[in-house]
MILO-814560 format. One record per atom (N, C-alpha, C, O, CB): x, y, z; residue in one letter. Coordinates in pm, whole numbers, plus 50000, padded with zeros to 5 digits. Each point is the difference from the previous one (the first is absolute). Glycine has a CB too. Example, Ala and Ser with C-alpha at 12.3 -4.5 7.8 and 13.67 -1.06 7.14 Angstrom:
513194943150780a/499115011950000a/500905012050000a/501044999850066a/497074988550059a/501545022249803s/500825011950006s/499235010950073s/500515011150017s/500674982649768s/
END
This chain:
501044984149980x/498825016250032x/500915013849976x/499605011049962x/498804977050273x/502835008149798x/500945012250005x/500545004849849x/500475011049971x/500324980050277x/499054999949681x/499985002549819x/499005005149949x/498904994650009x/502174988449952x/499225032549954x/499175005949963x/499244992149881x/500504993549908x/500785026150190x/497134983449934x/499344992449896x/499174983750053x/499044994149951x/503095019549882x/498654983350276x/499534988950070x/498955003550098x/499745011050049x/502394978949918x/497184996250055x/498745004450082x/499414988250035x/499794992349906x/499765028649984x/500054974650246x/499584988850060x/498165006450073x/499675011050046x/503624977550011x/496075001149925x/498405004150025x/499954999750162x/498905003550043x/499864984249716x/502205008750341x/499815002350147x/500024982050050x/500464995050103x/497795033249883x/501244966949925x/499614986550017x/501014988349963x/499694988150007x/498135022049954x/503184993850006x/501284989949924x/500344994050129x/500015005150112x/501225009549670x/499114971150170x/500424989950088x/500604991549941x/499584996049891x/498955006850235x/502514992849924x/500914988549956x/499494984550039x/500704990249978x/501265027950052x/496894981550023x/499194989050044x/499564994749854x/499535007349913x/499625002650339x/501104975249735x/499494994849853x/501025005749891x/499764999149880x/497575001150190x/503385003549962x/501195007849880x/499305009649955x/500235000149879x/501074981650023x/498025025950120x/499025010149900x/500755012149966x/500785006050073x/497014987550036x/501885009249769x/500815013949941x/499185006849927x/500335009449928x/501764981850051x/496525003550038x/498985009549910x/499555015350061x/499275007249933x/499694968749988x/501455027750191x/499735011250033x/501185011049981x/500005010350068x/498364977150075x/502575009949767x/501105010549988x/499565004449842x/499534992549914x/502714996350269x/498025023549807x/499665007449865x/501055012849981x/500505008250077x/496784984949947x/502785004649848x/501215009349956x/499375011249879x/499324996949903x/502684981050145x/498455035749992x/499355009649890x/498454995549973x/499554998149887x/502925005449989x/496914995350222x/498614997949926x/499504987049971x/498814997250015x/501685022049889x/500594970750043x/499404988949931x/499484992150117x/500145004450114x/501404995349673x/497864988650189x/499484991250054x/501084992150105x/501215000349977x/497135000249813x/501204993550308x/500764994450079x/500584985749943x/500924993750052x/497775019950126x/500534982149698x/500574985149945x/500895001149877x/500244991249918x/497614997350158x/502715027149928x/500675004549877x/501534997250004x/500714996949904x/497505021250072x/502184983750165x/501684997050042x/500464988149982x/499244990450001x/500685023250158x/501454985049822x/500554986850011x/501145002050124x/500645010550015x/498884982049706x/500594998250345x/501154997350098x/500704986549943x/499504989449960x/499225022150263x/502634993149788x/501204989749950x/501104998950118x/500615009450049x/499114998049683x/500404978350304x/500974996050072x/501124995749923x/499674992249910x/498795003250249x/502835007249848x/501254999249963x/499804997349830x/500644991749936x/500364999050324x/498055017649692x/500025002249861x/498664990949972x/499485003349893x/503375001150056x/496634987950101x/498854990749977x/498725006950042x/499965006250106x/501484973449932x/497485019649878x/498675006650041x/499254991450100x/499694988149987x/500125023049785x/499974996250322x/499524991050145x/498645007150006x/499725005350107x/502734990050057x/496585005549725x/498785001950000x/499034988349951x/500114995249887x/500745027450093x/498164973150114x/498934991049925x/499295004949898x/499195009150016x/500544981550167x/500515003649698x/499105008049875x/498734993450014x/499175004049918x/502695000849895x/497714985950269x/498544996749968x/499315011650072x/498925002449944x/501234970450039x/500075034850116x/499235009150069x/500825015450010x/499465010550035x/499414967250102x/502335021049828x/500985013249983x/499885008050161x/500085012350008x/499344991849680x/500424988350416x/499605006350141x/500704990050077x/499514999150113x/498095012449851x/503474979850014x/500774993950118x/501374998049960x/500325001949882x/497714986450207x/502875007750003x/501234998849939x/500094982750050x/499524994250097x/501695035649915x/499714964849860x/500154983650001x/501104998650118x/499814989250056x/499715004649660x/501315011750329x/500584999250123x/500565012950090x/500335009449928x/500104969349958x/499705023150223x/500415008050078x/501515000350113x/500424990350063x/496975009749876x/502975008550061x/501265001950063x/500035007750103x/499315010249988x/501534986549832x/499895001750309x/500055004750090x/500795014149989x/500805000349906x/498774976450179x/500355036050000x/501025008849986x/501384998050011x/500865005849934x/497565004050124x/501764980150043x/501444997350022x/500644990449873x/501074994250010x/498435007550268x/499724997949612x/500314992549882x/500465008749899x/500654995449906x/497784988250147x/501285029549955x/499775010949907x/501305008149972x/500425005350103x/497204995949982x/503055000949816x/501085006749994x/499775014249919x/500525010750031x/500714966149992x/497945021149875x/499905013249914x/498325000450008x/499424989450024x/503025009049787x/496895012650172x/498565000649971x/499885015149935x/500415010650046x/498734971850164x/500145015049667x/499825012149924x/498715000949941x/499384989749974x/502875010949983x/497235012250017x/498845002149929x/499975006149881x/500385011750006x/498904988150177x/500364995749694x/499875009349874x/498795003149961x/499224991349961x/502555000649963x/497945020350081x/498655002749940x/499575006049875x/498875004049970x/501014996750229x/501374999349722x/499875008349858x/501274999449954x/500964999050076x/497275017549976x/501924984249773x/501085001149969x/501064987250005x/501215000450022x/498005022350039x/499854964349909x/500724987750022x/500804994949885x/499605000249883x/498684994850271x/502825000749883x/500974990649905x/499284989749923x/498874995750022x/502935006450141x/499014994749745x/499204989549883x/499724986050093x/499054992749972x/502455016749769x/499684986550407x/499654990950028x/498654999150088x/499534989050031x/502815007749918x/497205012950080x/498694997350082x/498705000249909x/499775008649915x/501355002650295x/498284980949813x/498844999649927x/498834990750082x/499855000650122x/501705003149651x/497734988350145x/498964994250074x/498695006750047x/498924996249955x/502974993050101x/498205020250030x/498725008750053x/500545013549958x/501195002149980x/497884983450244x/499915023949763x/499835013349964x/500515010050116x/500765009449975x/497234982649875x/501465004650296x/500495007450078x/501554999750061x/500944997949924x/496675001450094x/502625003150131x/501264999050019x/500694989350016x/499524988649999x/500025027850062x/501584986349956x/500694986450019x/500995001850148x/500835008850025x/499254985449672x/499534995550378x/500574996950117x/500944989750016x/499684988250007x/498535019950052x/503204997049948x/501244990749971x/500724996750113x/500645008950054x/499635000249741x/499744978750255x/500524995150142x/501004989549952x/499704990049935x/498065013650223x/503625000249885x/501194988850017x/500224999850108x/499945009550078x/501104991849753x/499394982450202x/500334997250134x/501534997550027x/500824996649914x/496854994350101x/502535010850092x/501614999950069x/500604988149947x/499394989549983x/500125021450250x/501874991449738x/500974990049957x/501054999750127x/500285008650084x/499394996049637x/500754983350259x/501324996450086x/501205005049990x/500155003749883x/498994979750119x/502055019250080x/500895007249988x/501334992250028x/500014987850014x/498385030750033x/502514987749958x/501654989950031x/500154997750134x/500884992950050x/500565017549775x/497684995850236x/500174994950178x/498574996250008x/499105003849925x/502845014050211x/497964973349978x/498704996550050x/499415010450088x/500655005850087x/499994971149897x/498055025349989x/498945009350093x/498984992350016x/499854989249943x/500625032549983x/498484985250181x/499064990550034x/499045008650076x/500475010850033x/501074968349968x/497385018850031x/498835008050109x/499074990450039x/499804989649938x/500175032949955x/499514980850203x/499014993050039x/498715009450081x/500465010150054x/501514969749949x/496865018950010x/499175010150050x/498634991350061x/499814988149977x/501225032149836x/498144987950261x/499004994850007x/499055011350086x/500285006450102x/500934968649865x/497445024849944x/499155010850036x/498714995350054x/499284992249939x/501805021149895x/498564993150315x/498854993150074x/499025012050019x/500305011150044x/501154969550087x/497235014849826x/499035011350067x/499004993250047x/499434992949917x/500985025449945x/499044981450288x/499134993150026x/498735009350036x/500115012050026x/501634969850031x/497055011349940x/498735007049992x/499955009350136x/499475011150008x/499294968549844x/501905013350251x/500045010350106x/500375011549988x/499675007650091x/500574978350006x/500455018849803x/500825013250010x/498925008449917x/500235012149986x/502584979050026x/495995003149929x/499215006949916x/498555008350085x/499444995050097x/501604985249703x/498705029050156x/498845006150048x/498914994349944x/500064993949893x/501005025250142x/497894982550032x/498524996649944x/499575008949903x/500495011349989x/498834980050215x/499655003549711x/499595008949896x/498845010250097x/499564998650114x/500884981549640x/499345030450137x/498985008650045x/498874995050021x/499465004850100x/501465009549806x/498324975650026x/498964995049967x/499884992450140x/499075003550072x/501074996749652x/500564991550314x/499834989550111x/500335012450122x/499284997850097x/501664973749770x/499785038350149x/500005006250113x/498875009350052x/499735003550115x/502454993149827x/497135007049919x/498755006450009x/498674990150060x/499155003850081x/501925011349710x/499024971850149x/499014990250043x/500264992850104x/499214991550039x/500265007449768x/501915004250266x/500374991250137x/499085003950111x/499355010449987x/503164988249958x/497384994350160x/499295006150145x/500944991350061x/500554989949956x/496645016550030x/502945001450157x/500704991250102x/499874986550021x/500914992250026x/498995025250061x/498654979549897x/499484986650018x/500434987349886x/500284988050011x/497755027050101x/501864994249784x/500534990549852x/500905008949900x/499645005549896x/497964980250097x/503915014050076x/500895004849895x/500124993549899x/500124987950016x/500875020250117x/499024996849744x/500214992149852x/501424999149974x/500665010249977x/497234998749914x/502684978850110x/501584998749992x/500785006949883x/499325002149899x/500264976150208x/501765025649890x/500505002349860x/499964990749931x/499534989350039x/501675023950015x/499324988849812x/499804989049891x/501604996650025x/500925006250053x/496895002749740x/502084978450145x/501374991749997x/501015005849897x/499994995549886x/498724982850174x/502105030849971x/500735004849869x/501664995750079x/500405003750111x/497555021649758x/502644967650046x/501124994950041x/501004997849881x/499714995249891x/498994995250301x/502685014649857x/501094996549869x/501044992150054x/500335002150117x/499405019549754x/500794970550069x/501414990550046x/500775000049879x/499814989849933x/499134992650237x/501865025749781x/501284997249879x/501094994850089x/500255003350116x/499315017649700x/501084969650103x/501364993450051x/500794999449834x/499424996249898x/499494985450361x/502315022649748x/500814999649869x/501484999850040x/500545000950110x/497675012349751x/502284985350009x/501465001750019x/500834997649830x/499504995449897x/500214994050404x/501515015049722x/500614997949857x/501365000750024x/500515006550091x/497725003549771x/502554981150030x/501404996949989x/500485003549875x/499384997049898x/500434985950252x/501245023149848x/500854999149871x/501425001049975x/500655006950079x/497575000649874x/502324987449963x/501695000249990x/500094991249885x/499144997949914x/501755004450345x/500784990949756x/500204996449892x/500254988449996x/500594995550099x/499875021849855x/499194973049932x/500014988149981x/501344994149959x/500415002549887x/497315001350073x/503154986850141x/501155000949933x/500554982350089x/499524995450104x/500935040549843x/500474959149979x/500774988850061x/501415002250043x/500874998149915x/497754989149952x/501735016650252x/501405002950029x/501114992149935x/500024987850015x/499035018850185x/501924999749727x/501175000149890x/499474987049891x/500754990849968x/501575018450226x/496394992049764x/499644995649888x/499075008449905x/500285001649881x/500154978950243x/498705023549922x/498875007249928x/499675016250068x/499715001350118x/499204972049829x/501185037349967x/499655013950014x/500755002150141x/499315003150097x/498224998049759x/503644997650156x/500945005950111x/500135011250025x/500075004450114x/500904982249854x/499115022849883x/499845014250061x/498675002750050x/500015011250049x/501634997049802x/497294986750158x/498495001150056x/499685012849864x/499655011050043x/500504982850310x/499955005049520x/499865010549927x/499104993049891x/499525007349914x/502745006550152x/497544975949932x/499204993049884x/498264995550042x/499025003649935x/503684985549986x/497295005050163x/498624995650039x/499385003550144x/500604998550107x/500024983349737x/498065023150140x/499625006050115x/498544993450009x/499434994049909x/502135029250076x/497974978950136x/498654997550030x/499415008350118x/500685004250093x/499774973449817x/497845024750072x/499465003250095x/498784994750035x/499154999349912x/502075016450047x/498494979950168x/498904994250056x/499115006950104x/500465004250106x/500874978049841x/497395018950019x/499295008050123x/498584992450016x/499364996549901x/501795029450046x/498374971450195x/498474992649995x/499575012850077x/500615010350031x/499484958749981x/498695026850006x/499005007850078x/498754991150050x/499604990249937x/501135030849921x/498764982950247x/498704990550022x/499205013850070x/500535008350074x/500544960649979x/497425030749898x/499405012050035x/498714993550045x/499264994349920x/501945023749919x/498534983250305x/498724995350054x/499295011850029x/500555009050063x/500274970250031x/497825021849859x/499365009750011x/498354996850041x/499454990649941x/502495019449896x/497234998350269x/498644997050025x/499725016849972x/500615009050058x/499254966050138x/498965027249692x/499785012349972x/498795000750028x/499324993649920x/502225010049935x/497795002150238x/498525003449997x/499305000549886x/500735003449907x/499745007550256x/498294986849800x/499065004349901x/499235010650037x/499895002050121x/500064977749805x/499485027450000x/499065010750041x/498584995550077x/499244991349958x/501835020949833x/498804993850302x/498764996550047x/498964996749936x/499625008549919x/501075002150205x/498524977249887x/498904997849925x/498764997450077x/499954991450087x/501555000849752x/497285017050122x/498894999550097x/499044994449858x/500045004049884x/500455019050356x/498734967049818x/498984994749889x/498874998050094x/500115003650117x/501474983649697x/497325007050141x/498774996150059x/500014986349961x/499964997849879x/498785023850115x/501294967950093x/499704989949978x/498654990950060x/499305005750083x/503075000049875x/497314982250007x/498914994150045x/499874999050156x/501084998950058x/499014989849726x/499095011450273x/499755000350165x/499724985050019x/500114993349897x/498735032350146x/500834968250066x/500094988850039x/498394996749962x/499734989049953x/502485013250234x/496725008149836x/498764997249977x/499865000549874x/499104992149972x/500195014550215x/501164998949707x/499715001549873x/500474988949906x/499624999149884x/500405023950175x/501104966050021x/500494990049922x/499154988950046x/500264988349974x/502105020449992x/496554995350106x/498984986150039x/498755007349909x/498944993950009x/501824995350298x/499205022349609x/498835004249961x/499285004550054x/498864997049964x/501344993149944x/499915019850211x/499625005250091x/500355017250009x/500845005250075x/499304969250012x/499055032049823x/500335015449986x/499275010250047x/499905011049946x/500904982449889x/498625002650282x/499135004850111x/500905012050068x/499465010550036x/499264964650008x/502505022949969x/500675011450061x/500915007349885x/501165003250024x/498834984550220x/499515014149653x/500895003549869x/499295009649963x/498784998749995x/502164981249923x/499815034150041x/499245012049958x/500675002549878x/501034994449962x/498305015750260x/499895000249709x/500635004949878x/501045010850026x/500455003250110x/497464991249770x/502395010450010x/501055009850016x/500914999250120x/500385010150060x/498135003349821x/501834973950155x/500925002850141x/499605004950129x/500375010350056x/500964993949793x/497914987550187x/499475003450126x/499155012450026x/499985006750103x/501904981749950x/497345013749824x/499025010049999x/498374993750049x/499664988249999x/502015024349795x/497794995350234x/498434999550087x/499334989449910x/498924995450037x/500665032450056x/501034967549782x/498894993949895x/500434985050011x/501054997449941x/498625024249871x/499724968450251x/500164987449972x/500434992449864x/499435004349899x/499134999750271x/502234986849815x/499984996649872x/499164985949992x/499844992150093x/502475021449861x/497264985449929x/498734991949968x/500154987649890x/499475000449889x/499285022550164x/501904968349986x/500024988549895x/498824998449918x/498925000050058x/502464988650088x/498665010049728x/498764995349940x/499794987249961x/501084994249997x/498885024949942x/499184974050031x/499374987049985x/499625003149839x/499015007049979x/499974986550300x/501775001549609x/499595003549868x/499444987549966x/499834998949879x/501835018950056x/497964971350138x/499164990049947x/498705002550059x/499134991249998x/502654992349969x/497965030650098x/498955002850057x/499445015049979x/499405007250080x/501394974550068x/499615020849718x/499845014949933x/500925006750047x/499715011949984x/498134989449992x/503214997550077x/500285012750073x/500335004450112x/500935007050042x/498074993849844x/499694991950179x/499845003350159x/501304999050103x/500994993349970x/496614997149987x/502285016650160x/501094996350053x/499704991750113x/498905000550056x/502165018149859x/500074972350130x/499804989450073x/499645003650153x/500625009650046x/500924978649786x/497695006450241x/499455002350127x/501155003450091x/500804991150032x/497254993549926x/502115029150090x/501135001150095x/501005001149970x/500914999850084x/498274991650014x/501045010349770x/501345001449948x/500664986949991x/501194999849968x/498965022650124x/499234966649934x/500774987750028x/499594989849884x/498844997049972x/501245007250300x/501194990449659x/499934988249882x/499904988150042x/500894996050075x/500335014749796x/497574979350089x/499834988450090x/501274992749968x/500615003149897x/496744995350110x/503074993050063x/501294991050022x/499784988549838x/500944996049932x/499145004750429x/498664996649615x/500034992549884x/500295004349890x/500334992549908x/498474998450181x/501105025949896x/500435009649882x/501345002749981x/500435005449898x/497675004750131x/502634986150069x/501425003749980x/500674991849917x/499704988150001x/500345020550198x/501144996949699x/500614995349928x/501344994550067x/500625008850061x/498085005149778x/501994971350163x/500994998250065x/501105004249931x/500955002850073x/497994981650034x/501295017249742x/501345006949962x/500095017350055x/501015006750019x/499014975049743x/498745021750251x/500155014850060x/500435002150115x/500755009350029x/497764995349863x/500954984850207x/500195001550108x/501744995850040x/500625005250092x/496514991749929x/503324994349901x/501664997649990x/500515016049968x/500925005550060x/499104965749824x/499295034150021x/500915013049945x/499995008350148x/501045005350039x/498114997049656x/499744998450374x/499905009250075x/500984998650118x/500615009550048x/497124993049865x/502414979550145x/500984998950077x/501355003249962x/500834996950086x/497764989249989x/501925020049808x/501365003449980x/500345013750068x/501115004550029x/498854982049753x/498905018750234x/500035015250067x/500344999950177x/499314995150090x/498605012849705x/503124997850213x/499985000050170x/499055007750066x/499415008949939x/502804988650057x/497564999950133x/498665003650072x/500405015850025x/501185003550001x/498054970450133x/499725035049886x/500355013850038x/500795002550117x/499884992450096x/498205012449804x/502755005350104x/500985002850128x/499695014050062x/500635004250096x/501354981749797x/497135020450054x/499705016050015x/498855002549990x/499574998749885x/502165007850035x/497294997750182x/498675006049989x/499605014450018x/500625007950071x/499084971649992x/499445022649881x/499575015050039x/500495009449890x/499775012050003x/500414983750254x/500484998349649x/500285009249893x/499314999449878x/499584989049965x/502345010950126x/497875011249828x/499155001849900x/500074991849896x/499104992849954x/500905026550108x/501264982049898x/500734994249841x/500694987950007x/500564995449901x/499935026550027x/499534971550202x/500744986449982x/499714994050137x/499535006350095x/502495000949733x/498274981650171x/500064989350144x/501334991650001x/500264991650087x/497025004149913x/503415006949913x/501204992850016x/501265008849965x/500005008449910x/498674970350038x/502575018050143x/501445008049921x/501024989250055x/499974991550088x/499515038949920x/501494974149894x/501374990350026x/500955011349926x/499795009249921x/499294960550064x/502005025150081x/501285005549937x/501274989750036x/500754999750097x/498285026749929x/500894965549859x/500914989549992x/501294998949960x/500175000049878x/498124994250107x/502785004750091x/501595001849911x/500094985149929x/499754988550036x/501885029450162x/498964989949656x/500424992749917x/501384995050017x/500795007550059x/497635003249821x/501944979250083x/501474993249980x/500805004349876x/499654995249893x/499404984750219x/501805027149890x/501005004649841x/501304996650031x/500675008650058x/498135013149860x/501694968250058x/500994993050040x/501104996549856x/499574994749898x/498634995950323x/503125013149794x/500484998749867x/501694997750039x/500575005750094x/497315011549764x/502784972950046x/501254994050036x/500655004449864x/499584996649889x/499764982150286x/501825029949851x/500675005549877x/501334995750022x/500585001050108x/498005019149849x/501914974849934x/501374995249945x/500565005149904x/499295001149900x/500194982650162x/502105021749928x/500525003649889x/501534997450005x/500755000550098x/497355015749872x/502164981149910x/501584993249979x/500515009249864x/499245001449904x/500224968750190x/501855035749910x/500365004149890x/501344997149988x/500694998950101x/497665016149893x/502164983449886x/501164992649992x/501025010149866x/499605000849884x/498864970950206x/502625033749950x/500285006449882x/501684995749983x/500834998350089x/497115023249941x/502204977749849x/501334993749936x/500635007849906x/499615002949887x/499544976750139x/501975023950039x/500925007949853x/501014990849947x/501084998750058x/498925025850035x/499724969249804x/500374990649925x/501685005549954x/501034995150045x/496104997449880x/502795017049991x/500965008449928x/499865012350015x/499005005050052x/501184981149809x/500875020950093x/500115016949990x/498645004149909x/499475011050010x/503564990949989x/496464987049906x/499245002949896x/498504994750020x/498975003449942x/503204996349920x/498084990150248x/498814992650023x/499455000550129x/500754997950095x/499994989149747x/497845015950181x/499484998450125x/498544994050012x/499075002049922x/502455016550127x/498484975650039x/498364992650031x/499625000750135x/500754999650098x/499494982749734x/498315018950165x/499605003150120x/498354989150007x/499284997249905x/502275032650096x/498344967750091x/498574994349991x/499055001550153x/500674999950103x/500494981549701x/497775019650205x/499345002050133x/498934989750003x/499654995049893x/500825030150126x/498984971450089x/498774990950040x/499345004550132x/500354998150117x/500784981749769x/497885026450066x/498995004150107x/498744991850029x/499134998449914x/501655022750024x/499144973950184x/498804990749995x/499325001650141x/500485000650113x/500664981849715x/497185018250114x/499204998550142x/499624984949990x/499224995249918x/499665030750112x/501874966750078x/499434987550018x/498205001550032x/499194994049928x/503524997350170x/496865017350014x/499034997150044x/499465019049995x/500755008850043x/500014961950107x/498445031049815x/499275011650011x/498215002249992x/499445000149891x/502985004650016x/496904996850212x/498954997450005x/498995007450103x/500045001250123x/501094979949780x/498085022850011x/498555007550079x/499354990150093x/499914989149943x/499415025749846x/500144985050346x/499394992250036x/498655005850099x/500145001750121x/502174984349829x/496735016049997x/499055007850102x/498464993849964x/499794991349916x/501845033850092x/497374981350073x/498884995949981x/499095008149901x/498844997149971x/501614993550244x/500245019549742x/499485011949886x/501094995149890x/500984992750016x/498145032250148x/500404981249723x/500904998649911x/500975008249968x/499745010750054x/498824979449894x/502655010849981x/500935008349991x/499405012849919x/499004999049929x/502794981450093x/499005032449998x/499305009049928x/500084999149861x/501004995349946x/499245017150228x/498564992849748x/500414999649877x/498764992349955x/499465003649895x/503234998150127x/496804988150045x/498784993549980x/498845000250048x/499674998750118x/501604992549843x/497915011049923x/498405005050063x/499064987350037x/498925001750057x/501055020849775x/500514964550132x/499004989950050x/500604994950123x/500864991150003x/498235002149771x/500345013950343x/500524997350117x/499204998950105x/499405010850004x/502234998249916x/497904982750190x/498935003250102x/500405011750089x/501225001750001x/498084974250000x/500285029250044x/499575008450091x/500004998850138x/499745009950069x/499284993249767x/501234986350215x/499884992150131x/501034985749978x/500244994349894x/496935015650157x/503234987350066x/501064988650025x/499364988349929x/498884996950040x/502075011250197x/499654984349654x/499554987649988x/500834989349998x/499664989350052x/498875020849857x/502884991850017x/500594987950030x/501285003549947x/499885006849899x/498174976950098x/503315013850039x/501085008649977x/500554994149876x/500174988049977x/500295019050266x/499855004449669x/500175000149877x/501595001949968x/500575010050043x/496954998449936x/503064983649961x/501584998449970x/500125007249856x/499394994849906x/501064980050232x/500315037049838x/500355004649899x/501545000350002x/500695007150072x/497115004149908x/502664979049919x/501194994650001x/500555003449842x/499454997049895x/499894983850309x/501955026549816x/500585003749888x/501415000049996x/500585010749982x/497605000649991x/502674974950046x/501615003850017x/500275000749847x/499184998049910x/501674988650334x/500715017549744x/500325005249869x/501564998650003x/500574997650107x/497315019549863x/502814984349911x/501195000849986x/500375009349863x/499095000349917x/501014976650224x/501015030049830x/500585008349927x/501314993049980x/500724998150098x/497985022349978x/501744975149787x/501434994149982x/500295012449896x/499215003749913x/500674965450125x/501495036849990x/500615006649891x/501394997349969x/500694997850099x/497815017849949x/502034984049849x/501394994649914x/500545010749939x/499255005949921x/499984972150021x/501925026450074x/500785015449948x/501084993049932x/500514990150052x/499085029650151x/500834985049677x/501464997149948x/500335013049942x/499285003349905x/500544971150038x/501075033750089x/500615011549948x/501364996149947x/500854993050054x/497885021850104x/501314991949708x/501414998849909x/500385011349956x/499235007449939x/500354972949982x/501865023150107x/500325010049960x/500904994449842x/500924992049987x/498955021550297x/499244996249599x/500584989549897x/501205010649917x/500734995249914x/496614986850047x/502725032150076x/500945008949975x/500135013150064x/499445000350110x/500364988249712x/500715021050148x/500165009450100x/498855011549979x/500005009950074x/502644984149943x/496475004549888x/498535006749972x/499164990149993x/499125003849923x/501525014649954x/499084969850163x/498984992149954x/500054988850132x/501044995350047x/499225009849654x/498484992350342x/499804992250133x/498684990649960x/499015005749954x/502005015150232x/498994966149830x/498694994349987x/499624993750148x/500664994450088x/499725000449641x/498505008350259x/499404995350147x/499014990049931x/499475002249891x/500665021450290x/499674964049905x/498854988449972x/499654994950168x/500684995350092x/500444994249622x/497505014250270x/498904999550117x/499034988649987x/499325000649898x/500785024150119x/499684964850066x/499274990749949x/499174999650148x/500624998250105x/501054988349681x/497145015150212x/498824999350145x/499014991049981x/499624996849887x/500475026550167x/499304971050077x/499004992050004x/499075004050144x/500525002950108x/501034978349738x/497355018250136x/499115001850135x/498834991049983x/499584994749898x/501035030250147x/498934974550082x/498774987950016x/499255006050141x/500595004650097x/500924969849790x/497045024250096x/499435004950098x/498714995549997x/499125007349954x/502285009950053x/498344971550037x/498924991850019x/499135002850105x/500635001150105x/500624984349803x/497585016150106x/498665003650069x/499434988950032x/499764990249929x/499845028849963x/500174982950229x/498824989050048x/498895005150130x/500465004750104x/501564975349828x/496775018750050x/498995007850090x/499144987250033x/499304994949913x/500645031749974x/500154967950256x/499504991950027x/499735001450176x/500655003950097x/500344984749663x/497975007150219x/499634995350205x/500964992450082x/500394988849967x/497255007049982x/502665009050136x/501134995650100x/499874982250005x/500854991349982x/498995034750187x/498484973149870x/499514988550019x/499334995549877x/498885004949987x/500994999850245x/500544986549665x/499414998549867x/498474994550002x/499254999549903x/503204996250013x/497275000150221x/498624991850036x/499095011550066x/498864998050042x/502324976150014x/499385036549946x/498805009350113x/499175002449913x/498914998350055x/502315014750116x/498564990949697x/498885001749925x/499114992149902x/499055003349929x/502125012450118x/499604970649978x/499314991949913x/498514995950051x/499635002350115x/502734989749810x/496855001849976x/498304994950004x/500064992150162x/499265004050090x/500154989249583x/501364997950343x/499924992750111x/500335007050136x/499434996750104x/501044985549739x/500505027850150x/500205007950159x/499015013050028x/499545005050103x/503184988949885x/497175008949889x/498715012850001x/498394994150003x/499075005950054x/502645010149777x/498224972850110x/498444996750007x/499255007849881x/498774999149992x/501304998150279x/500615009849645x/499115006549897x/500454989249872x/501004999149929x/498945030850170x/498944963449908x/500054984749912x/498715003549882x/498884995049987x/501894984150259x/499965031849675x/499315004349877x/499894991149913x/500954992249993x/499675026750033x/498344979249889x/499964990149879x/500965003349879x/500045011149947x/497514985250117x/503024995649907x/501365005149876x/498955002249886x/500365003749888x/502214979150167x/
END
């Protein structure tokens, strides 16, 4: 955001590798490109996610180009975000770190403070971070046999673990009451607790109301009752627009690995390769990740949004003459996405009882 022409809409988050909320010179958030060691790192299926991510301790250089691109930059019409990772040196260097943030250090939300009472205080949301990582780099050599000068072959290895619990927004909805699940609407009112009782109508009797607002048990539809049982029971009373509220923390865990090798074969030839690997990168929550519209507004069952990935880059640079240099770059990236319930049997016909005809 310090680069002229760049803008984020305030909702940008690295959760789920999102990049779609970054804008350049008024262009859409899906028009810019991110490259990692010269290889495109954008999922072209959506243009809103990175194939693989790197921690800050892996980064050597970071640049943003918004206009006047060289011929080597293409693919997308927006800005070019260029990331180059660290390399090893002739001596060994390493680092380790641990970042920890406990929910006990967080203040409660304004809404919870407003709605709390001395006898019934509303708890703070579970907001928690736990990051551990390390890196090491240096020469690759065999004493008195290979790279004894420590100037030919180098490596850099980095790894980071991210454990996060991030609260979802406060969800307030209306769910079926215990009486309504039995077909008893005698205590149900229209317009959310107004003075007008709700009257279910019997369309087999010309649309006249059921006496007392109670549907006979022999008229209740079993699959419909099974649907109602998926909803939680009300946990709030006396509100005009809702009778249930929840704020569940989602789990956003990530494991990042990065290896870079550099080889100075001769004064004319230089080779470099890097592998960025995300063996695990998953969102797990009872609500869907941001960007998904077909999501429940109440806790149903934990959903795992798993998207591991990797990016491989290989580079060979040759000095042909005093004024001519050739560079060869090969890259490949993969980013599979799987969205499934954590418990595959949680929403089956047998588990839910919603045994509708096929």
